[in-house]
N, C-alpha and C positions, 0 to 999 in steps of 0.2 A: 462586388466584393464579398458580401455575406454568402451569396450563392456559391462562390468559389470555395469558401471555407467549408460549407456544408457538403460540398461534393468531393472534398479532399479525402480520399480513402484512408490515408494514414491517420489523419485526425479522427475519422470515424472508428477505425480499428482501436486506437488508443482509448477512446471514450467507451467503446463496447467492452474492452478488456477491463477498464477501471470499474465500470458499472457491474459487470458479471462478478468480479471479486467482491465488491461492496455488498451485493445482494447475498452472495454465498456466506460472507462474513456475518451479515445480520442474521441469516437463518441458523448458522452454526451457534452464534451467541445465544439466540432464543432457545434453541434445543438444550444447550449445556446449562443455561441459567434459568430455564423455565419462565422466562419473561421476555417480552418484545421490547427492545430498545432501538428506536429508529435513529438515534444519534449515531449508531454503528454504521449507518448508510454513508456517513461522511467522515467518520472517525478514523484515526490512525491506529496502527497495531492490529493484532488479531490474525485469524486464519481465514482465507489466504491473504498474502500481502498484495494490496491493491497497487502499491508502487511497483512491485515486480510484475504484476499483470499488465500494467500500463506500458512500461518500457519494453517489455517483451513483445506486446501486441504492436507497438510502433516499430520495433526492429524487424519483426516478421513481415509487417506490411511493406516496409521499405525494401526488404528482400524481394518481395513479389513485384514491386513497382520498378525497382532499379537494378535488381540482380545482386547475387552474393558477392560479385567481384567489384561492386561499386564503392567509391570512397564514402558515399553517403550511408551505405549499409554498415561499412566499418566504423564510422562515427557512431551510429545508432547502437551497434553491438557493444562497443566499448562504454558508451554512456549507460547502457542497460546494465552491464557488469558492475560499474561503479556504483550505480543507484542500489542494486541488490546487495552488493558487499557492504555498503554504508547502512542499509536497513538492518542487516543482521550483525553489524558491528557496533559502530558509534551510536547509532540511535537506540539499539537494544541496551547498551550500557547506560545511556542517558536515562532511560526508563528505570533501570535498576537503581541508579543513584537517586532519582526523584523519589522513588519509593522509600529508600533509606532516610532521606531528608525529611519526608513527610512523617515517618515513624518517629524520628528524633523530636520533631516539633510537638507531636502529640504526647510523647513521653514527658518532655519538659513541661508542657502545659499542665499535665496531671500532677507533676511533682511540686509545682509552685504557682502561686497566683501572679507572680511578677512577669512570667513569660506569656506573651500573647502570640498564639499561632497566627500565621498569615491568613488573610481573609480567604484566599483561594489556595488550595493545595497545588503543588507542582504536578504537571501532567505525567502520569506514570506509563500510560499505554501509547508508547511512541515507536517502539522498534519491533523487530520480528525475529523469531528463531529461524534457523537454517531450513527447518521443515516448512514453515510458513512462507519463506521466500521461494522455496522449491515449488510449493503448491501454487503460489502466485505466478511463477514462470509457466507452469502447466496450464493455468487458467488463461493467461494471455496467449499462449500458443494455440490452445484448442479453440478459444473464442475467435481468434483471427483466422484459423484454418476454416472454421465453420462459416465465418463471414465471407471469406473469399470463395468457398465452395458453393454456397447456396444463395448469396445475395449479390456479390460483385461480379 
């Protein structure tokens, strides 16, 4: 059973797409912020979108394995579109709202001793810009094309 999972090309493609995006995201973060933060290897948000890279890699792999006309590819393509749309829509807005709420808590805490800010801030880095989603798409596409060209 485990061997079957490890030999599943679509799972491998999705994992490689996700890993490629996370490594690139960590490098970009380190260059821009002049510090290495290994939590970016598993963190949400940032450039490129690992969500987009993963679902794109899975859809492209399914296209290779089952064909563009297969119902399974249609399902994967629509699933990828929904995930990418959500990453640049609802999740991006959620991050913006979290930032505003965190700022309000901080302001209230400075204004009075009666307000105690929450122990942990709301997570602000959860969504993606359209550019980050597009770059995640490219990352998933390229990583899967390379994987199928040179390894599978």
